[in-house]
N, C-alpha and C positions, 0 to 999 in steps of 0.2 A: 466460381467464387465471386469475382467482382462482376456484378450483374450489369456491366457497361454503364455505370453511373458516372456522371460528371461531378455532381455534388450530393451531399447528404447532411442531414442535421447532426450537429455535434453530439447531442445526448444519445442519439440512436447509434452513431458510430462507436462511441465509448462503450455502449452496451454490446454491440456486435463484436468488438475487439476484446471483450471480456475484461475490461478494466474495472467494471462495476457489475454487480449481480442483476440489478434492475435499472430500467431507464429512470425511475424515480430517484434512485441513489445517484445516478450520473447527473441528473438535473440539480439535485441538492448540492453536489460537489461543485458544479459549475456556478451555481448561484452563490456559493460560499467563497468564490474566488480561487478555487483550487486548480483551475484549468486555464492555461494561457495559450493562445495560438499566435505564432509569429511575434511573441513578446507583448501581446495585448490581451487583457482580460476578456474572456469570451462570454457569450450568452448561449443558452441551450439551443436556441433556434439558429445559431450561426451555421452557415453552410461551409463545409470544409471540402477541400480538394486534395488530390494526391500531390505530395510535395510540401504540404504545410508542416511546419515544425511546431510540435506541441509539448508543453511542459505540464505534467500532471502530478499533483501532490496527493498521495493516498496514505493517510496516517503519517508515519515518520518517513515514508519512502517517497522519493521523487523520481519520476521517469521523464526523460527527455527523448522524444521519439520523432521520427519522420514518417508521415502518412505515406504509404506506398500504394494502397488499394482501398476501394470502397466496396461495401457490401450491405445489402438490406437484410440479409439473413444471418442470424446468430448460429454459427456452425460449431464444429468441434474446436478444441483449443489449438490444435495444429493449424487449422485453417485460420483461426483468429490471429495467431502469431504472424502469419504471412501478410496481414493487413498493414503492418508497421515494421519499422526497423529502429531499434534503440541505439542511440549514439554510444560510441565506445566509452566516452567520459562518464556518461550516466551509468552504464553497466558496471564500470570499475568502482564508482562511488557506492553503488548499491551493494556490491560484493564486499567492499571494505567495511561498510556499516554492518552487514550481516556477520562478518567475521569478528568485528569488535563486540557485537552483542553476544555472540556465542562465547567469546573469551570472558566476558563479564559473567555470564551464566556459570561457566566452569569455575570461576574464582569465588562464587557465592558460597555462603556458609551452608553447612549441612543442616538438616532438621535436628532439633534438640531431642535427646532421648527422654525417657519417662522421668528420670530423676531431675534432669535439667528443666523439664516442663514444670514440675512441681515447684522448683525453686523460682522460676519465672512467675508463676501464679502467686506464690507467697509474696514475692517482692512487689508485684503490682497491687496486691491487696494491702500491703503494708504490714503483713504478718512477719514475725521473726522466723528464721529458718528453723524448721523442726528437726532437721537432720544434724547429728553430732559428728558424723563421719564425713570426711572430705576427700 
């Protein structure tokens, strides 16, 4: 798994650890300031080592991880997950955000039925409601 590396480029490691689908996406995220290493904004060419603490923003999700191993090869997801360890605080915040998002989805309104759609369309066009039954 770790090919006995001492250091590796940040963009390549993010790709091998499967945080981003391509190295180009990893590089764009780094350039956009979405990745910090040991509290400092990083560059794509930054060399990382085992033990570095990394903060990664991906969409609305934030990961705080500790680099545990380095690898040149992008392997299966199980192998990629062994390259880092997410902090307990980060994992609990991500879980809470996921639960909050699913709770909001459950509380959302249902889709309007045919009659309600006709009323919505008539209202947005400024027409009078053609239905006399309520």
